A tleap script that builds the chain and sets N, CA, C and O, in Angstrom:
source leaprc.protein.ff14SB
mol = sequence {
  NMET ASN LEU LEU ASP GLN LEU SER GLY GLY
  PRO GLY ALA GLU ASP ARG ALA ARG CYS SER
  ARG LYS GLY CYS ARG ALA ASP ALA VAL TRP
  GLN LEU LEU TRP ASN ASN PRO ARG ILE HIE
  PRO PRO GLU ARG ARG LYS ILE TRP LEU ALA
  CYS GLU GLU HIE ARG GLY TRP LEU GLN GLU
  TYR LEU GLN ALA ARG SER LEU TRP LYS GLU
  THR LEU PRO LEU PRO GLY ALA PRO VAL SER
  GLU SER ASP ASN CALA
}
set mol.1.N position { -14.881 23.950 4.076 }
set mol.1.CA position { -13.529 23.403 4.021 }
set mol.1.C position { -12.562 24.549 3.794 }
set mol.1.O position { -12.801 25.422 2.960 }
set mol.2.N position { -11.453 24.543 4.551 }
set mol.2.CA position { -10.449 25.577 4.336 }
set mol.2.C position { -9.071 24.939 4.176 }
set mol.2.O position { -8.894 23.742 4.404 }
set mol.3.N position { -8.121 25.745 3.788 }
set mol.3.CA position { -6.765 25.267 3.505 }
set mol.3.C position { -6.124 24.616 4.729 }
set mol.3.O position { -5.446 23.597 4.593 }
set mol.4.N position { -6.323 25.181 5.917 }
set mol.4.CA position { -5.715 24.610 7.121 }
set mol.4.C position { -6.262 23.216 7.423 }
set mol.4.O position { -5.514 22.342 7.861 }
set mol.5.N position { -7.562 23.000 7.193 }
set mol.5.CA position { -8.120 21.661 7.381 }
set mol.5.C position { -7.481 20.671 6.427 }
set mol.5.O position { -7.167 19.549 6.827 }
set mol.6.N position { -7.281 21.057 5.178 }
set mol.6.CA position { -6.674 20.160 4.186 }
set mol.6.C position { -5.244 19.816 4.560 }
set mol.6.O position { -4.836 18.661 4.439 }
set mol.7.N position { -4.476 20.799 5.012 }
set mol.7.CA position { -3.075 20.565 5.358 }
set mol.7.C position { -2.926 19.737 6.627 }
set mol.7.O position { -1.976 18.964 6.755 }
set mol.8.N position { -3.846 19.890 7.555 }
set mol.8.CA position { -3.723 19.193 8.835 }
set mol.8.C position { -4.360 17.813 8.837 }
set mol.8.O position { -4.231 17.071 9.810 }
set mol.9.N position { -5.050 17.462 7.746 }
set mol.9.CA position { -5.734 16.176 7.724 }
set mol.9.C position { -7.080 16.236 8.411 }
set mol.9.O position { -7.686 15.205 8.702 }
set mol.10.N position { -7.542 17.434 8.667 }
set mol.10.CA position { -8.833 17.626 9.331 }
set mol.10.C position { -9.980 17.434 8.363 }
set mol.10.O position { -9.810 16.840 7.299 }
set mol.11.N position { -11.162 17.941 8.733 }
set mol.11.CA position { -12.346 17.783 7.894 }
set mol.11.C position { -12.084 18.232 6.463 }
set mol.11.O position { -11.513 19.297 6.229 }
set mol.12.N position { -12.508 17.405 5.505 }
set mol.12.CA position { -12.335 17.743 4.100 }
set mol.12.C position { -11.043 17.224 3.494 }
set mol.12.O position { -10.874 17.286 2.276 }
set mol.13.N position { -10.138 16.719 4.299 }
set mol.13.CA position { -8.890 16.190 3.753 }
set mol.13.C position { -9.184 14.871 3.042 }
set mol.13.O position { -10.090 14.134 3.431 }
set mol.14.N position { -8.419 14.585 2.008 }
set mol.14.CA position { -8.618 13.325 1.279 }
set mol.14.C position { -8.324 12.147 2.188 }
set mol.14.O position { -7.351 12.155 2.942 }
set mol.15.N position { -9.178 11.133 2.107 }
set mol.15.CA position { -8.968 9.952 2.935 }
set mol.15.C position { -8.846 8.690 2.090 }
set mol.15.O position { -9.030 7.581 2.593 }
set mol.16.N position { -8.537 8.860 0.806 }
set mol.16.CA position { -8.370 7.697 -0.066 }
set mol.16.C position { -6.994 7.084 0.166 }
set mol.16.O position { -6.020 7.783 0.445 }
set mol.17.N position { -6.940 5.756 0.044 }
set mol.17.CA position { -5.675 5.040 0.193 }
set mol.17.C position { -4.803 5.323 -1.023 }
set mol.17.O position { -5.262 5.186 -2.157 }
set mol.18.N position { -3.564 5.712 -0.802 }
set mol.18.CA position { -2.628 6.056 -1.871 }
set mol.18.C position { -1.476 5.060 -1.924 }
set mol.18.O position { -1.107 4.458 -0.916 }
set mol.19.N position { -0.922 4.900 -3.112 }
set mol.19.CA position { 0.225 4.020 -3.331 }
set mol.19.C position { 1.412 4.468 -2.475 }
set mol.19.O position { 1.636 5.664 -2.283 }
set mol.20.N position { 2.166 3.493 -1.965 }
set mol.20.CA position { 3.330 3.781 -1.121 }
set mol.20.C position { 4.595 4.108 -1.914 }
set mol.20.O position { 5.582 4.559 -1.332 }
set mol.21.N position { 4.583 3.889 -3.225 }
set mol.21.CA position { 5.766 4.174 -4.050 }
set mol.21.C position { 6.051 5.660 -4.003 }
set mol.21.O position { 5.145 6.474 -4.185 }
set mol.22.N position { 7.301 6.022 -3.761 }
set mol.22.CA position { 7.692 7.417 -3.631 }
set mol.22.C position { 7.246 8.226 -4.846 }
set mol.22.O position { 7.538 7.868 -5.987 }
set mol.23.N position { 6.543 9.308 -4.588 }
set mol.23.CA position { 6.107 10.207 -5.636 }
set mol.23.C position { 4.811 9.806 -6.323 }
set mol.23.O position { 4.298 10.570 -7.141 }
set mol.24.N position { 4.271 8.644 -6.021 }
set mol.24.CA position { 3.041 8.183 -6.659 }
set mol.24.C position { 1.841 8.670 -5.854 }
set mol.24.O position { 1.815 8.541 -4.630 }
set mol.25.N position { 0.858 9.223 -6.535 }
set mol.25.CA position { -0.365 9.699 -5.875 }
set mol.25.C position { -1.583 8.899 -6.327 }
set mol.25.O position { -2.717 9.295 -6.056 }
set mol.26.N position { -1.363 7.782 -7.012 }
set mol.26.CA position { -2.464 6.967 -7.515 }
set mol.26.C position { -3.175 6.252 -6.372 }
set mol.26.O position { -2.593 5.997 -5.318 }
set mol.27.N position { -4.439 5.937 -6.604 }
set mol.27.CA position { -5.203 5.170 -5.619 }
set mol.27.C position { -4.615 3.772 -5.480 }
set mol.27.O position { -4.251 3.142 -6.472 }
set mol.28.N position { -4.525 3.296 -4.252 }
set mol.28.CA position { -4.014 1.949 -3.987 }
set mol.28.C position { -5.124 0.931 -4.208 }
set mol.28.O position { -6.288 1.183 -3.897 }
set mol.29.N position { -4.747 -0.223 -4.750 }
set mol.29.CA position { -5.686 -1.335 -4.915 }
set mol.29.C position { -5.121 -2.630 -4.334 }
set mol.29.O position { -5.822 -3.641 -4.282 }
set mol.30.N position { -3.880 -2.609 -3.905 }
set mol.30.CA position { -3.222 -3.788 -3.325 }
set mol.30.C position { -2.593 -3.420 -2.001 }
set mol.30.O position { -2.198 -2.275 -1.781 }
set mol.31.N position { -2.504 -4.411 -1.113 }
set mol.31.CA position { -1.746 -4.256 0.122 }
set mol.31.C position { -0.662 -5.327 0.160 }
set mol.31.O position { -0.941 -6.517 0.013 }
set mol.32.N position { 0.561 -4.892 0.356 }
set mol.32.CA position { 1.698 -5.799 0.429 }
set mol.32.C position { 2.088 -5.943 1.889 }
set mol.32.O position { 2.512 -4.982 2.530 }
set mol.33.N position { 1.939 -7.148 2.403 }
set mol.33.CA position { 2.248 -7.418 3.801 }
set mol.33.C position { 3.703 -7.866 3.905 }
set mol.33.O position { 4.158 -8.718 3.142 }
set mol.34.N position { 4.418 -7.287 4.850 }
set mol.34.CA position { 5.826 -7.603 5.000 }
set mol.34.C position { 6.228 -7.545 6.466 }
set mol.34.O position { 5.466 -7.106 7.327 }
set mol.35.N position { 7.439 -7.999 6.719 }
set mol.35.CA position { 7.959 -8.077 8.070 }
set mol.35.C position { 9.476 -8.137 7.992 }
set mol.35.O position { 10.030 -8.849 7.155 }
set mol.36.N position { 10.135 -7.407 8.844 }
set mol.36.CA position { 11.590 -7.485 8.938 }
set mol.36.C position { 11.918 -8.376 10.129 }
set mol.36.O position { 11.795 -7.938 11.273 }
set mol.37.N position { 12.336 -9.629 9.882 }
set mol.37.CA position { 12.553 -10.575 10.984 }
set mol.37.C position { 13.656 -10.164 11.956 }
set mol.37.O position { 13.721 -10.682 13.071 }
set mol.38.N position { 14.517 -9.243 11.548 }
set mol.38.CA position { 15.575 -8.796 12.458 }
set mol.38.C position { 15.042 -7.877 13.555 }
set mol.38.O position { 15.654 -7.762 14.617 }
set mol.39.N position { 13.891 -7.213 13.302 }
set mol.39.CA position { 13.380 -6.269 14.299 }
set mol.39.C position { 11.914 -6.483 14.676 }
set mol.39.O position { 11.445 -5.898 15.652 }
set mol.40.N position { 11.178 -7.314 13.921 }
set mol.40.CA position { 9.765 -7.548 14.212 }
set mol.40.C position { 9.530 -8.992 14.642 }
set mol.40.O position { 10.216 -9.897 14.168 }
set mol.41.N position { 8.566 -9.216 15.538 }
set mol.41.CA position { 8.207 -10.601 15.858 }
set mol.41.C position { 7.605 -11.261 14.613 }
set mol.41.O position { 7.068 -10.562 13.754 }
set mol.42.N position { 7.681 -12.590 14.499 }
set mol.42.CA position { 7.240 -13.292 13.287 }
set mol.42.C position { 5.794 -13.031 12.881 }
set mol.42.O position { 5.486 -13.040 11.689 }
set mol.43.N position { 4.902 -12.800 13.835 }
set mol.43.CA position { 3.496 -12.606 13.503 }
set mol.43.C position { 3.160 -11.169 13.064 }
set mol.43.O position { 2.066 -10.925 12.554 }
set mol.44.N position { 4.062 -10.245 13.250 }
set mol.44.CA position { 3.807 -8.846 12.891 }
set mol.44.C position { 3.782 -8.678 11.384 }
set mol.44.O position { 4.605 -9.259 10.676 }
set mol.45.N position { 2.846 -7.892 10.893 }
set mol.45.CA position { 2.770 -7.574 9.467 }
set mol.45.C position { 2.652 -6.076 9.297 }
set mol.45.O position { 1.723 -5.449 9.805 }
set mol.46.N position { 3.594 -5.518 8.583 }
set mol.46.CA position { 3.517 -4.125 8.186 }
set mol.46.C position { 2.896 -4.112 6.798 }
set mol.46.O position { 2.936 -5.125 6.101 }
set mol.47.N position { 2.327 -2.995 6.384 }
set mol.47.CA position { 1.611 -2.947 5.118 }
set mol.47.C position { 2.071 -1.757 4.284 }
set mol.47.O position { 2.110 -0.623 4.759 }
set mol.48.N position { 2.418 -2.040 3.031 }
set mol.48.CA position { 2.598 -1.008 2.014 }
set mol.48.C position { 1.411 -1.115 1.084 }
set mol.48.O position { 0.941 -2.218 0.805 }
set mol.49.N position { 0.924 -0.001 0.604 }
set mol.49.CA position { -0.165 0.020 -0.358 }
set mol.49.C position { 0.411 0.227 -1.750 }
set mol.49.O position { 1.426 0.905 -1.915 }
set mol.50.N position { -0.240 -0.359 -2.752 }
set mol.50.CA position { 0.271 -0.267 -4.118 }
set mol.50.C position { -0.856 -0.041 -5.115 }
set mol.50.O position { -1.952 -0.579 -4.965 }
set mol.51.N position { -0.570 0.764 -6.134 }
set mol.51.CA position { -1.468 0.905 -7.275 }
set mol.51.C position { -1.136 -0.235 -8.243 }
set mol.51.O position { -0.175 -0.976 -8.035 }
set mol.52.N position { -1.937 -0.367 -9.295 }
set mol.52.CA position { -1.683 -1.422 -10.289 }
set mol.52.C position { -0.276 -1.301 -10.876 }
set mol.52.O position { 0.422 -2.303 -11.031 }
set mol.53.N position { 0.137 -0.073 -11.201 }
set mol.53.CA position { 1.429 0.155 -11.860 }
set mol.53.C position { 2.628 -0.228 -10.987 }
set mol.53.O position { 3.618 -0.743 -11.506 }
set mol.54.N position { 2.560 0.011 -9.686 }
set mol.54.CA position { 3.719 -0.187 -8.820 }
set mol.54.C position { 3.686 -1.458 -7.974 }
set mol.54.O position { 4.612 -1.710 -7.203 }
set mol.55.N position { 2.636 -2.253 -8.107 }
set mol.55.CA position { 2.545 -3.492 -7.322 }
set mol.55.C position { 3.789 -4.364 -7.526 }
set mol.55.O position { 4.422 -4.774 -6.553 }
set mol.56.N position { 4.134 -4.644 -8.764 }
set mol.56.CA position { 5.287 -5.498 -9.065 }
set mol.56.C position { 6.585 -4.940 -8.528 }
set mol.56.O position { 7.389 -5.675 -7.955 }
set mol.57.N position { 6.804 -3.632 -8.709 }
set mol.57.CA position { 8.047 -3.010 -8.271 }
set mol.57.C position { 8.193 -3.117 -6.752 }
set mol.57.O position { 9.246 -3.508 -6.248 }
set mol.58.N position { 7.122 -2.766 -6.028 }
set mol.58.CA position { 7.190 -2.823 -4.571 }
set mol.58.C position { 7.355 -4.257 -4.066 }
set mol.58.O position { 8.106 -4.499 -3.121 }
set mol.59.N position { 6.661 -5.199 -4.688 }
set mol.59.CA position { 6.771 -6.598 -4.281 }
set mol.59.C position { 8.179 -7.123 -4.533 }
set mol.59.O position { 8.743 -7.800 -3.674 }
set mol.60.N position { 8.749 -6.828 -5.680 }
set mol.60.CA position { 10.119 -7.262 -5.980 }
set mol.60.C position { 11.117 -6.653 -5.003 }
set mol.60.O position { 12.056 -7.327 -4.581 }
set mol.61.N position { 10.926 -5.399 -4.641 }
set mol.61.CA position { 11.795 -4.718 -3.676 }
set mol.61.C position { 11.796 -5.478 -2.341 }
set mol.61.O position { 12.848 -5.755 -1.766 }
set mol.62.N position { 10.587 -5.805 -1.868 }
set mol.62.CA position { 10.484 -6.530 -0.598 }
set mol.62.C position { 11.021 -7.959 -0.702 }
set mol.62.O position { 11.678 -8.439 0.221 }
set mol.63.N position { 10.748 -8.641 -1.816 }
set mol.63.CA position { 11.233 -10.009 -2.003 }
set mol.63.C position { 12.753 -10.062 -2.056 }
set mol.63.O position { 13.357 -10.982 -1.504 }
set mol.64.N position { 13.376 -9.094 -2.706 }
set mol.64.CA position { 14.839 -9.070 -2.818 }
set mol.64.C position { 15.507 -8.952 -1.451 }
set mol.64.O position { 16.659 -9.354 -1.283 }
set mol.65.N position { 14.794 -8.408 -0.488 }
set mol.65.CA position { 15.324 -8.218 0.866 }
set mol.65.C position { 14.766 -9.249 1.856 }
set mol.65.O position { 14.976 -9.136 3.063 }
set mol.66.N position { 14.058 -10.246 1.335 }
set mol.66.CA position { 13.441 -11.311 2.145 }
set mol.66.C position { 12.496 -10.747 3.207 }
set mol.66.O position { 12.450 -11.240 4.334 }
set mol.67.N position { 11.747 -9.714 2.837 }
set mol.67.CA position { 10.801 -9.087 3.759 }
set mol.67.C position { 9.350 -9.376 3.386 }
set mol.67.O position { 8.476 -9.327 4.252 }
set mol.68.N position { 9.076 -9.676 2.119 }
set mol.68.CA position { 7.709 -9.858 1.621 }
set mol.68.C position { 7.076 -11.109 2.203 }
set mol.68.O position { 7.727 -12.148 2.318 }
set mol.69.N position { 5.793 -11.005 2.573 }
set mol.69.CA position { 5.048 -12.148 3.097 }
set mol.69.C position { 3.857 -12.495 2.213 }
set mol.69.O position { 3.639 -13.666 1.903 }
set mol.70.N position { 3.071 -11.473 1.796 }
set mol.70.CA position { 1.846 -11.753 1.055 }
set mol.70.C position { 1.341 -10.473 0.397 }
set mol.70.O position { 1.541 -9.376 0.920 }
set mol.71.N position { 0.681 -10.621 -0.762 }
set mol.71.CA position { 0.026 -9.504 -1.435 }
set mol.71.C position { -1.455 -9.822 -1.537 }
set mol.71.O position { -1.847 -10.880 -2.031 }
set mol.72.N position { -2.274 -8.887 -1.060 }
set mol.72.CA position { -3.723 -9.071 -1.038 }
set mol.72.C position { -4.417 -7.865 -1.661 }
set mol.72.O position { -3.887 -6.755 -1.616 }
set mol.73.N position { -5.595 -8.073 -2.239 }
set mol.73.CA position { -6.360 -6.919 -2.720 }
set mol.73.C position { -6.729 -6.012 -1.545 }
set mol.73.O position { -6.995 -6.496 -0.444 }
set mol.74.N position { -6.745 -4.734 -1.772 }
set mol.74.CA position { -7.170 -3.787 -0.751 }
set mol.74.C position { -8.685 -3.844 -0.655 }
set mol.74.O position { -9.361 -3.624 -1.660 }
set mol.75.N position { -9.244 -4.129 0.507 }
set mol.75.CA position { -10.695 -4.221 0.626 }
set mol.75.C position { -11.377 -2.956 0.103 }
set mol.75.O position { -10.988 -1.839 0.443 }
set mol.76.N position { -12.390 -3.152 -0.719 }
set mol.76.CA position { -13.145 -2.032 -1.263 }
set mol.76.C position { -12.551 -1.414 -2.509 }
set mol.76.O position { -13.180 -0.550 -3.121 }
set mol.77.N position { -11.350 -1.832 -2.907 }
set mol.77.CA position { -10.711 -1.285 -4.099 }
set mol.77.C position { -11.025 -2.171 -5.295 }
set mol.77.O position { -11.052 -3.395 -5.168 }
set mol.78.N position { -11.262 -1.572 -6.448 }
set mol.78.CA position { -11.534 -2.387 -7.637 }
set mol.78.C position { -10.273 -3.123 -8.094 }
set mol.78.O position { -9.185 -2.548 -8.102 }
set mol.79.N position { -10.419 -4.381 -8.470 }
set mol.79.CA position { -9.305 -5.188 -8.966 }
set mol.79.C position { -9.626 -5.560 -10.401 }
set mol.79.O position { -10.761 -5.924 -10.709 }
set mol.80.N position { -8.636 -5.473 -11.283 }
set mol.80.CA position { -8.877 -5.777 -12.695 }
set mol.80.C position { -9.203 -7.256 -12.879 }
set mol.80.O position { -8.817 -8.089 -12.059 }
set mol.81.N position { -9.914 -7.576 -13.957 }
set mol.81.CA position { -10.321 -8.949 -14.234 }
set mol.81.C position { -9.121 -9.876 -14.383 }
set mol.81.O position { -9.204 -11.038 -13.986 }
set mol.82.N position { -8.005 -9.402 -14.942 }
set mol.82.CA position { -6.839 -10.256 -15.149 }
set mol.82.C position { -6.232 -10.706 -13.824 }
set mol.82.O position { -5.571 -11.743 -13.775 }
set mol.83.N position { -6.444 -9.942 -12.745 }
set mol.83.CA position { -5.914 -10.317 -11.442 }
set mol.83.C position { -6.805 -11.308 -10.721 }
set mol.83.O position { -6.375 -11.916 -9.741 }
set mol.84.N position { -8.034 -11.489 -11.179 }
set mol.84.CA position { -8.948 -12.444 -10.562 }
set mol.84.C position { -8.778 -13.850 -11.106 }
set mol.84.O position { -9.295 -14.799 -10.517 }
set mol.85.N position { -8.073 -14.009 -12.204 }
set mol.85.CA position { -7.922 -15.325 -12.858 }
set mol.85.C position { -6.913 -16.183 -12.124 }
set mol.85.O position { -6.657 -17.317 -12.528 }
savepdb mol mol.pdb
quit
């Protein structure tokens, strides 16, 4: 592994899902599905990823703009017991 591979996303680059919140490098455990009805067809879903800490903030941001559709666990990511209840 060399520095150029890491910078270019080539072999050896991290491939873990990261939170979409600006400046956050935490592993994502949630996917927030959203759609902007002014520019996307109704069936289209865009996805933001969220860590435990930023899930609420990102969801509220999308809800305030009437863009949020659904929040789902990220497949393969651990979910805390309190979220399973």
